[in-house]
Every structure is written in structure tokens, then in C-alpha cells.
C-alpha positions in Angstrom: 9.8 -20.8 12.6 10.7 -16.6 12.0 8.3 -15.1 9.6 7.8 -12.1 7.9 3.9 -10.9 6.4 3.3 -8.7 4.1 1.3 -5.1 4.1 -2.5 -5.5 5.4 -5.9 -4.0 6.2 -4.7 -2.5 9.8 -1.5 -0.3 8.4 -4.5 1.8 7.3 -5.5 2.8 10.7 -2.0 3.9 11.9 0.4 6.9 10.9 3.9 5.7 10.5 5.4 6.5 14.7 8.2 9.0 12.8 9.7 11.0 15.6 7.2 10.9 18.7 4.1 11.2 16.9 0.6 9.3 18.1 -0.9 6.7 16.3 -3.9 8.0 14.4 -6.6 6.2 15.7 -5.0 4.8 18.8 -8.3 4.8 20.6 -10.4 4.1 18.1 -8.3 1.1 17.5 -9.5 -1.1 19.8 -13.2 -0.8 18.9 -12.5 -1.6 15.4 -11.1 -5.0 16.0 -13.5 -6.1 18.7 -16.2 -5.4 15.7 -14.5 -7.8 13.5 -16.1 -10.9 15.5 -18.3 -8.9 17.9 -21.7 -9.4 15.6 -22.0 -12.9 15.9 -21.2 -12.8 19.6 -24.7 -10.7 19.7 -26.4 -12.8 17.6 -25.5 -15.6 19.7 -26.5 -14.1 22.5 -29.8 -12.4 21.5 -30.8 -16.4 20.3 -30.2 -17.2 24.1 -32.1 -14.8 25.4 -34.9 -16.0 24.1 -35.0 -19.6 24.1 -33.3 -22.0 26.6 -30.9 -22.2 29.4 -28.2 -24.4 27.1 -28.0 -21.8 24.6 -27.4 -19.0 27.0 -24.6 -21.3 28.4 -23.5 -21.7 24.7 -23.3 -18.1 24.5 -21.3 -17.8 27.4 -18.8 -20.4 25.7 -19.0 -18.0 22.4 -17.7 -14.9 23.9 -15.1 -17.2 26.1 -13.9 -18.0 22.9 -14.0 -14.4 21.3 -11.6 -13.3 24.0 -9.8 -16.1 23.5 -9.3 -15.7 19.5 -8.1 -11.8 20.2 -5.6 -13.0 23.1 -4.3 -15.8 21.2 -3.9 -12.8 17.8 -5.9 -15.5 15.3 -6.9 -12.5 13.3 -2.6 -11.1 12.4 -2.3 -14.4 10.3 -6.2 -15.5 8.7 -8.2 -12.6 8.6 -8.8 -12.2 4.7 -10.7 -10.7 2.2 -12.9 -9.6 5.3 -13.3 -12.7 7.1 -11.0 -15.3 8.3 -10.3 -17.1 4.6 -6.3 -16.4 5.8 -3.6 -15.8 2.4 -1.4 -13.1 4.5 2.0 -15.1 3.3 4.5 -15.8 6.1 8.0 -15.4 4.9 10.3 -17.8 6.8 14.0 -18.6 5.6 12.6 -22.1 4.7 9.7 -20.7 2.3 6.2 -18.9 2.2 3.8 -20.2 4.1 -0.1 -19.5 3.4 -2.6 -19.9 6.7 -5.8 -21.3 5.7 -9.0 -20.6 5.5 -10.7 -20.9 8.9 -14.6 -19.8 8.4 -17.0 -22.9 8.9 -17.0 -23.6 4.9 -17.1 -27.3 4.5 -15.1 -27.9 2.1 -12.9 -24.7 1.8 -12.2 -24.0 5.4 -13.3 -26.2 8.8 -17.0 -26.6 8.7 -16.7 -30.3 8.9 -13.6 -30.0 12.0 -15.3 -31.4 15.3 -14.5 -29.6 18.2 -11.5 -32.6 19.0 -10.4 -32.0 15.3 -9.2 -28.2 16.7 -8.2 -29.5 20.0 -5.9 -32.0 18.5 -4.6 -29.1 15.9 -3.7 -26.5 18.7 -2.6 -29.4 21.3 -0.6 -31.7 18.7 -0.5 -30.1 15.3 -2.2 -32.4 13.8 -4.4 -31.6 11.3 -8.0 -34.5 11.2 -6.0 -36.4 8.9 -3.2 -37.1 10.8 -0.9 -34.7 8.8 2.1 -33.1 10.7 1.4 -29.2 10.6 4.3 -26.8 10.1 5.3 -24.7 13.0 4.8 -21.5 11.4 1.5 -22.2 12.3 2.4 -21.5 16.6 0.7 -25.0 17.9 4.4 -24.8 19.9 3.1 -22.7 22.0 -0.7 -23.1 21.3 -0.5 -26.6 23.0 -0.1 -25.0 26.4 -3.8 -23.7 26.3 -6.4 -25.2 28.2 -9.0 -27.3 26.7 -12.0 -25.4 27.7 -9.9 -22.4 25.9 -9.8 -24.3 23.0 -13.2 -25.6 23.4 -14.1 -22.1 23.6 -12.3 -20.6 20.4 -14.0 -23.7 18.4 -17.5 -22.3 19.4 -16.5 -18.7 18.5 -14.8 -19.9 14.9 -18.4 -21.8 14.0 -19.9 -18.3 14.6 -18.2 -16.5 11.4 -19.7 -16.3 7.9 -18.4 -19.0 5.5 -15.5 -18.2 3.1 -15.3 -20.2 -0.1 -11.1 -19.1 -0.7 -9.9 -21.9 -1.8 -6.4 -22.3 1.0 -3.4 -21.6 -0.7 -0.7 -24.1 -1.4 2.6 -23.4 1.0 5.3 -22.8 -1.1 8.2 -24.7 0.8 11.7 -25.4 -0.5 12.8 -28.9 -0.2 13.5 -31.4 1.1 11.5 -29.1 3.9 8.3 -29.8 1.1 8.3 -33.1 2.8 5.8 -32.9 5.5 6.9 -36.3 6.7 10.1 -34.9 8.1 8.1 -32.8 10.5 7.8 -35.6 12.8 11.6 -35.8 13.3 11.4 -32.2 13.8 8.9 -32.6 16.4 11.1 -35.0 18.5 13.6 -32.9 21.1 11.9 -29.7 20.0 8.2 -30.1 20.3 6.4 -31.4 23.9 3.0 -31.1 23.4 0.8 -30.4 26.7 -1.4 -27.6 28.9 0.7 -24.8 31.0 1.1 -26.3 34.2 0.3 -23.9 37.2 3.6 -23.0 39.3 2.6 -23.1 43.1 5.5 -21.1 43.8 4.5 -18.2 42.4 1.4 -16.0 42.5 -1.8 -16.4 40.6 -1.1 -13.0 38.9 2.3 -14.5 37.5 0.7 -17.6 36.9 -2.1 -15.7 34.8 0.6 -13.7 32.7 2.6 -16.7 32.2 -0.6 -18.3 30.5 -1.5 -15.0 28.8 2.7 -14.8 27.1 3.2 -18.4 26.7 0.0 -20.1 25.8 -1.6 -17.5 24.1 -0.2 -14.5 23.1 3.1 -16.6 21.8 5.6 -13.8 22.8 8.4 -16.5 22.5 7.7 -16.8 18.8 9.0 -13.6 17.9 11.1 -12.1 20.7 13.2 -15.8 21.2 16.3 -16.2 19.0 16.4 -19.1 17.1 19.1 -21.8 16.6 19.6 -24.5 13.9 16.5 -25.2 11.9 14.0 -22.8 13.6 14.3 -24.3 17.3 14.2 -21.1 19.8 17.1 -21.3 22.1 15.7 -21.4 25.5 18.6 -19.5 27.1 17.8 -16.6 25.4 14.4 -16.8 26.3 12.6 -13.5 24.9 16.0 -11.7 24.8 15.0 -10.3 21.6 16.4 -11.0 17.9 18.3 -9.7 14.9 16.0 -12.1 12.3 12.3 -11.2 13.2 9.1 -10.4 11.4 10.3 -8.9 7.7 13.4 -9.2 8.4 14.0 -6.5 11.3 15.0 -7.0 14.7 12.7 -7.9 17.7 13.7 -6.1 21.2 15.3 -7.7 24.2 11.9 -7.8 26.8 13.7 -9.2 29.4 14.7 -7.4 32.6 18.3 -6.2 31.7 19.1 -2.9 32.3 21.2 -2.1 29.4 20.2 -4.0 26.6 16.5 -5.1 27.8 13.7 -3.1 29.5 14.9 -3.8 32.9 14.7 0.2 33.5 10.7 0.3 32.6 8.6 0.3 35.7 5.4 -1.4 35.5 2.9 1.0 35.0 5.7 2.5 32.1 4.9 -1.4 30.6 1.6 -1.5 31.1 0.9 1.8 29.4 2.9 0.3 26.7 0.5 -2.7 26.6 -2.5 -0.8 26.4 -1.9 2.2 23.8 1.7 1.8 22.4 3.5 4.4 24.3 7.1 3.9 25.5 8.7 5.1 28.5 10.5 7.9 26.2 6.9 9.1 24.8 7.5 7.7 21.2 4.7 5.2 19.9 5.2 1.7 18.6 4.3 1.4 15.2 4.3 -1.3 12.8 3.6 -4.7 13.2 4.3 -4.4 17.1 1.1 -2.0 16.8 -0.6 -4.7 15.2 -0.1 -7.2 18.3 -0.8 -4.4 20.4 -4.3 -3.6 18.3 -5.6 -6.9 18.0 -4.4 -8.7 21.0 -3.1 -6.8 23.9 -5.5 -4.0 23.8 -8.7 -6.2 24.0 -7.2 -7.9 27.3 -9.1 -7.2 30.1 -7.4 -4.7 32.9 -6.6 -7.5 35.0 -5.2 -9.9 32.3 -3.3 -6.8 30.7 -1.6 -6.3 34.2 -0.8 -9.9 34.9 1.0 -10.2 31.6 2.9 -6.8 32.5 3.9 -8.5 36.1 5.3 -11.6 33.8 7.2 -10.2 31.8 8.5 -7.3 34.5 9.5 -10.7 36.9 11.6 -12.0 33.7 15.6 -12.8 34.3 17.8 -10.5 33.7 19.3 -11.6 29.7 22.4 -9.1 28.5 21.8 -9.6 24.7 23.4 -7.1 22.8 21.5 -6.4 19.4 23.1 -3.3 18.8 26.1 -5.3 18.4 24.8 -8.3 16.7 22.6 -7.1 14.3 23.4 -4.8 11.3 22.7 -1.0 11.9 19.1 -0.5 11.1 17.1 2.7 11.1 14.8 3.4 13.8 11.7 2.9 12.1 13.1 -0.5 10.9 13.1 -2.0 14.7 9.5 -4.1 16.1 9.5 -2.0 19.0 
């Protein structure tokens, strides 16, 4: 679904990218985000050093989960009152969705969930009671995650401090408020299953594809949607006029006129790691949040693999200047 999020804690870390100014804390930002959950991993690691090899293995799984958590951008939607208590509004043409509390609180969060419960939510878009989730939760992308990454994510989420914040009820228009209709939406629009390795492509391309389609879920913003919010496969990552906060999201295919086909891989990698565009200006707004909470947290190899995959996308000519209303530069999600 097309979504929009309100003002958020991360905005305080950056100045507006008016002109070509650099974000005030572009270097410190990754460290600040890493600190969001790093203390939990540290405690588990310290425990593992003093006891059994089983705990050490668990600590490794938690550390893997921390990496998956960041690469998947979970903090962007679920962070609230300094925890993963949710509540950040996701505004769509169909209503307002409020991400739930995903701390280990047994009554208000996911503390009663089993590992299999989380795997089913990510793979099938179903809660522990069998109810269908709205696709504002991007399980349509997360379904491609490996089972190992899902297990690691569960281990990491269970290390978080509990929050008693009550998850807010979605404000969705009738008849879409009837969850039973979601099963019909899924038919022909959602195919669950892990990402498949393409033997005709290099390992670097395959890793980049996994980061973009399963974890980073780039298509959720960069692909235009058709009837009932279904992404248009013929316009994959070609940009849209109706992105987050109602702004247009650029074409990131290899089209030289309307996309980023003139960017070099080095320029694309620099953008993913710093937010700097080839023209020397820096991105801002929600795109800087995506970079700061996810892309900047990737290893160098993973970030380069992501850049490699994006650079290899087929060119799609999609002239947003013609299709969209005229907007000011600082309203673009670039």
C-alpha cells in the first residue's frame, strides 16, 4: 500500500537538504541508529562469554537478527516512545494504519509469540490467530526472506525491553475494514515463498536482489500501483507520483532520461552510504531515513551488492515530470 508517515524522532538529526547542504550528522547517524538495539546484543554476547557454547551460538543468532532488523527497516515504522512500541501512522488512500507494538511484552506486544508465529506473519501475512494482515505490513516483500533470517530476527526482537503501550486500532474505510476481504486481495496478488537464487546471475547480483526485494522492500515505495494498491510489475522500481507523504518517488531503473542510468556504480554506492547524489547535493526527508536506518548499516559488500543489483535493472522510461503535478525540489523523495 502507498503510505505516508508523520514527523519522527530521526528528523532531529538532520537539517533540510535545501540547496546542497550536507546533513548535520551524516557521519554520526549510523552510530546513533546502531545504538538503538546494540545494547541488547552486547548483553547477550557478554552472557555467552561466561557460560556455554549454546549461549554463544544464541548470541550469534541475535547478532544476525540485529543485522536483519536494520536491513529490513523495521525501526522506521515500529519505533515509538523509545522502543518498538509502534504507533507511527501510515497514511494510505484506504485509511490510516498504525504499526503494532512488537516488543516482547506478553499482553501488549509479541511476547507470547513463538518463533513459528513470527515466521508465519512474515511468510504468509497471518497473525497467530490466523487473521490476515493488511499489506501495509510489507509481508509481500518479507515473504522472500530465508527461514534462517526470520529465526534470527525473532531471536533479536526477544532481546528488546518490554513496552506496555497498547497497539492502536487501524482507521480503515469500510468495506476494507472487513479483514475477511484481505484473503480475496491476496488471491492473484500475493505469492508467498522464499527468494529463489538465479543461477544465471552472479552471487553479487543475487545478494543485491535479496536485499532489495526481500529485506529492503524497495518496491513498496518505488513501484507505481494499480487497482487496489497492487504494484505494477511492468513498472518495477520506475517511480510513482503517489509516494510516502504524498510526494513523488523517483525512477531508479537504468533509464538515462527518466531514471538513474547515467549514475556510475561508484556514485550509486556513495549515495547509499552517504546520501550524496552525483550533483553533489544530499537527499533529505524519508529517503535519508531509509539510508540512515538501513542502507548505511549494511556491510560494504552488501551495500555494493545492492548497488550492483540496482544498476543492472532494465531501463523503464517513466517520465514523472510529465505524469505528476509540478512540485518543489524539496518535496521529492530522492
